[in-house]
N, C-alpha and C positions, 0 to 999 in steps of 0.2 A: 131253535126256539126252546126245546126242552132243556138244553143246558143252561139257558138264561133263567128259566124258572127255577131249576135246581140250584143255581147260584144265588138267586134272590132268597130263596127259602133258607139256604145255609147262612146268608148274611143276617136275616131276620132272627133265626134261631140263635146265632152267635151273640147278637145284640141282647136278646132276651136273657140268655145265660149270663152274659156279663153284668147286666142290671141286676139280676137276682143275686149273683154272688157279691156284688158291691153292697147291696142292701143287707145281706146276711152278715157280711164282714163288719159294717159299720154298727149294726145292731149288736153283734157280738162284742165289739169294743165297748160300746155304752153299758152293756149288761156287766162286763167285767169290772169296769169302773165303779158301777153301782154296788156290785157284790163286795168289793174291796172296802168301800165307804161304809156299808152296813156292818161288815165284820168289825171295823174299827169302832163304829158306834155301839155295837153289841158288847164289846169289851170294856167300854168306858161310859156306860150308862150312869148318869148321876141322879136323874129323876128329882122331883120336888114335890111339895105339897099340892101344887096346882096341876100336876101331870094327870092325864086321864087314866093312866095305868100305874100300878105300883111298879117298883124297880125290877123285880123278878119277872113279872108279866111282860114288861117292856123288853127285857132281855130275850125272853122266849119268842116274842113276836118278831123282834129284829132278826133273831136267828132263823126263824121260819122264812122271813123275806129273803135272807142271804141264801138259804137253800133254794128258794124258788128261782131267784135271779141267777144263781150259778147253774141250776139244772137248765134253764133257758139258754144260758151262755154255751153250755156244752152240747146243746141239741143240734142234730144234723139239720141241714138246711130245709129238708122237707117237713120236719116236725112243727116249726112255727106256721108254715103254710097249712098244715093239717089242723092246727089249733085255730087258725084264722078262719078256715072254711067251716069248722064246727062252732064258730062264734064263741070260742073259749079264750078270751083275751087275757093277757098278763094283768091288765088293769082290773078285771074282774076277780082274779085270783088275789091280787094285793088287797082289794077291798074286802074279800072274805077273811084275810088274815087280820086286817086292821079293824075290821067291824067289831061292834059291841058283843 
């Protein structure tokens, strides 16, 4: 009986670790794609008269977004979990960068 319980706990723990790693890996891929796109946008900012930010400020904000997404990309698997538990989401940090 004890062996069956230990086996079940092992299987459940394995599934949880597999799901967590899968989530972290897919999140990391998406963050890398976003960071690369932001780096290209930051280098080729054209801006216009109707843009909410002037060209230099937009480049600075895009650079800050790049740094945020790259830092999130490089974070160990427990760091996003810690941010989530503290209710400090990437969306909130993006809003603070892009806010007025």
